[in-house]
N, C-alpha and C positions, 0 to 999 in steps of 0.2 A: 504493500499499500503506500509505503514511503516513496518508492520509485514511481509509482503511478501518479502520486500527488504532485511530484516534481514536474510532470509533463504539462505542456500546454493543453488546453481543453480540446482543440481540434485534433491533437494527436491521439488523445483518449478516444475520441468519436471514431477515428479510423481503426485504432489499435484492437479494440475489443470485437467489433463485427468481423473484421478481417481475420483476426487471430482465432476466433470461434469457428469460422468456416474452414480455416486450415486444419485445426484440430479435428473437426469433423471429417474432413477428407482423409487425414492420416489414420484415424481410428477405423474408418471404413476399410482402407487398404490393408491395415494391419489384421482385421478380422478376416478379410477375404484371403490373405496370404496363408493364414493358419487354418483355413477352412472352417472357421468357427460358425459362420453363418451359411454354410453350404447347404442348399436344398432343405429349407426349413418346412415343416409340415404345416397344415392349415391351423393346427392348434398353436404352434409356436408363433405364427403370423398374427393370430389374434391376440396372443399375450403381448407381442411387441406393440401392436396397435394400441391396446389399452394402456400399456405402460408408457408409451410416447404421449398419449393424450393426457394422461393423469399427471405425469411429471411436468409437462409444459404448462398445464393449467395451474398446478400447485405453485410452481415457481412464478408465473405471472401474477397470481394472487398475492403472494408473499412480497414480491418486489413492488407491486402496485400500491399495497398498504404501506410499505416503507417509504415509497416516493411521496405519498400524502403526508406522512409524518415530517419528513425533511423539508417539504414545501411549507408546512405549518411553522416549523422552526425558523425557516427563512423569513417568513412574514412577521413573525414575532420579533426577530431581530431588527427588521426595518421599522416596526412600530416603535420599539424601544429607542431607536435612533431619533425619531421624530419627537418623542417624549423628552429625550435629553436635550435636544436643540431647543425645544420650547421652554424647558426649565432654565437654561442658560440665558435665553433672551429675556425671559421674565425677570431674572435677577438683575440683568442690565438695566431694565426699565425701572425696577424698584430703586436701584442705586441712583439712577438719573433723577428720579423724583425726589429722593432724599437730599441730594445735592450738597452735602457737607464735603470738606476737604478729604476726610477719611473714606468717603463713599467714592469720590473721584479716583483715589489711589486704588480702591478695591476694584473699580471698573477697569483700570488699566491691568490689574493682575488677572482679572476674569478674561480680558481679551488675550493675554499671554497664554493662559491655561487653554482657552478654546483653540488658539492657533497651534499649540503644542499637540493637541489631539490629532490634528491633521498632519503636522510635519514630523512628529516624533513617534507617536503612539500607533497611528493607523498602520504603518508598514509592519509593526510587530504583532498586531492582532492575527495575522496569518499563522503565526507560531504559537498562538494562545497566550500571549504575554503582554503585559502593560509596559509603559516606558517610565523608567525612574525620573526622567526630566518632567514629564507630565504629572507624575505624583508629586514632585517637589512644587510645581506650580500650584497644584491643588492645595497642598499643605499651606502655602503662603496665602492663598485665597481664604481658606478656613481661619487662618490666624487673623486675617483683616477683619473678620466679623467681630472679634473681641475688642477691636479698637474703635468701633462705633460707639458714640456717646449720645444716647437719646436724651433730649432735654424737655420735650413736651409730649403731649398725648399722641400727636400725629407721628412724631419720630419714634415713639415707643411702639406704635402699631407697625410702622415700616420695619423696625428692627426685628420685630417678631416674624414678619413675613420674610425678610431677608435671611434670617437664620434658618428658617425652615427650608427656603429655596436652596440655600447653599448645601445643607444636609442632602436634599434630594439630588443635587447635582453629583455629589460624592457617591450616593447610591447608584445613579445611573451609570457612572464609570465603572463601578465594581460589577454591575449587571452586564455591561457591554463586555468586559474582560472575561467573565465567567461564561458568557454565550460563545465567545471565540474558542473556547476549549471544548464546548459541547460537540460531540460526534458520535457516530455509531461505534459500538465497541469492536475490537478486533475479532472477538468471537463471532459476531454477526458476519463479518467479511470472510472468515474461515469457513463458515458454514455455508455462506452464499456461494463461494467459489466451488465448494464441494458439490452443492446442488447443480451448479452450471456444468461442472464436469460430468456428473451423473446423467444430466439431460443429453449432453453430447454423446455419451456412451450409448445410451438407449437410442438416440437418433441415428447414430452410425450402424447400429444393429439392424434398424428398420431399412436402411439403405442396402441390405444384402442383395436385394434384387432391385437394382436401381433402374427407375424409369424417369424420363425428364420431368413429368408432373410431380412425382414423389420427391425428387431431389429439389426442385424449385420450391415446393411447399415447405419442406423441412428447413431449407436455407433461409427462406423468408422469415419463418418463425424464430430461428436462432438468431437472425440479425435483430428482429424486433426485441427479443429477450436481451441481447447484449446492450442495445441502445438504452433500455430501461436501466440496466446496471450502471451505464455511464452517467445517466441523469441523476441517479441516486448519489453516486460518487461525488459529482460536481456540486450538487446542492448541499451535501453534507459538509462542505468547506465553504462557509458563508463569507469568509474574508480572503478567499484566494480565487484567482481565475477571473475570466471576463464577467461571470455572473455574480461576483462578490458583492457584498453590501456596499452601498454608494454612500460616501461621506458628504454628499451635495447638501443635505439639510443642515449640516454643521457649518459648511461653507457659507450658506446663505445667512446663517445667523451672524457669522463674522461680518458680512457685508452690512447687515442691519445695524450692527454695533458701530461700524465705521461711519454710517450715515448718521447715526445719532450723535456720534462725537463731533462730526463736522457741523452739526447744527447748533452746538454749544459754543 
């Protein structure tokens, strides 16, 4: 899996279907060479038909269910990014309204923290890790909260909202880092590869008496099965590849903060 994850996505899309068809052809030649599938009787042919149908159906169902799960996880990650961006922008607006010198300093530190998410932390999320630099910026931001000195009822209410929002931003970062570590366990992939290999063995046995129609039908099903595997693999890595989570919502928040700064 480490080797597969290091490949570009389009390589994987070609690798699995073509590799599966090559293995199917080699297994068919192997069984023919040792006469394992020579002249099967009608009962054996019925068994192979049933086994082929059941194994393909079961594997399609398992992979389809898994694909739905990883797609749901991917959607959750995107939603969490929207929430995180919203919390950052809300905190910046609260600090803008508060208007004290301490809040202006905190806005600058908030901008540095948000920019660090894009520059320092985002590339590391593909490895399931956070950036020490981003963590340091967050610590500075949280320490800035204690430097605010509310003097009236309005500033007290703003201080409470600012404190809550800062804690929510810290929580969003931890959620994002934990989500970057979430993936299907190695046991799932070991079992999945074993299932795929089993399907290839049964399909190659069914090709003992090869006809163009049978070869095309089984090949198309194997290719479809391989493509589902590829989609599950790619979506299981939400911060890698072309379909990775997009930091655009965080970038838009930075632009909004810049516009607010330019208006002051």
